[in-house]
N, C-alpha and C positions, 0 to 999 in steps of 0.2 A: 127417393130411390137412388142408390149409388150405382151408376152404370159405368162400364168400361168397354171400349171397343177393341177388338183384335181382328186380324185379317187371316183368311184361310190361304195357305200356300198352294202352289201347283200340285204338290203331293198330298194335299188334303190335311195338312197339319195346322194346328192352331196353338198359339202360345197362350198360356194362362198368365194373366198379369201378376207380377211379383207380390203385390199386396194381398191378393186373393190366395196365392200359394202359401204365403206366410200365415194368414188368418186360419186357413184350413189345415195347416201343418203338412202340406203335400211334399213328398220327397221324390227324387228321380226313380222311375220305375213304378210309381204308384198307379194302381188300377182306378179307373173312373167308370161309372155306369152311365150310359147315355140312353135317354128315353124320349122318343118323339111324342110330343103332346098334341101338336096340330101341324098344319102345313108350314107354319112359320115359327114354331116354338119347340125347343128341346129342353129337357131337364137333365142336368149333369149332377150325379150324386157320387159322394165318396163312400164306398161300401164299408161296413163295419168289419173289423178284423175278426176272423173266425178263430176261436180258441182251438189249438191242436188237441187231438185225442190220442190215447194210447201212449206208446213209447216216445213219440214226438213231443208230447207234453212235458217230458222230463228233460229234453235237451236244453242246456243252458241253465238248469236249475241250480247247480252248484255254484255257478258264477255269482249268483245273488248272495250267496253266503260268504264269499271271499272278501267282500268289501271292495273298495276302489283300487287298492294297491294289489290285492291278490296275495296268495301264499304259495310257496313252492310245494310241489307234490310231496317231497320228502318230509316236509314239516307236517303236512296233513297226515301222512302215514304214521309218523312217529306219535302224533297225538292219538290216532285211532288204536295203535298197538300198545299204548301205555297201559291200558286196562287188561291186556292179555297175560301179563306176567304174574 
């Protein structure tokens, strides 16, 4: 078992060891779920990301189509309007 020890601060904060943050892909602001198992044990889980529903599901969709460099809006509009003539 690979264990690491951290210390609880006066404000009740605990640092997550860098190796664990990296392995779990944790980012600043990441939510964690704490579950008390017994008087001396807690389970900490990384919740699964929920897929957005409705209009929020479409936010950022076009960014996936642009590629890494992206394209100016005028170029997109010219391509879309090319078939209108």
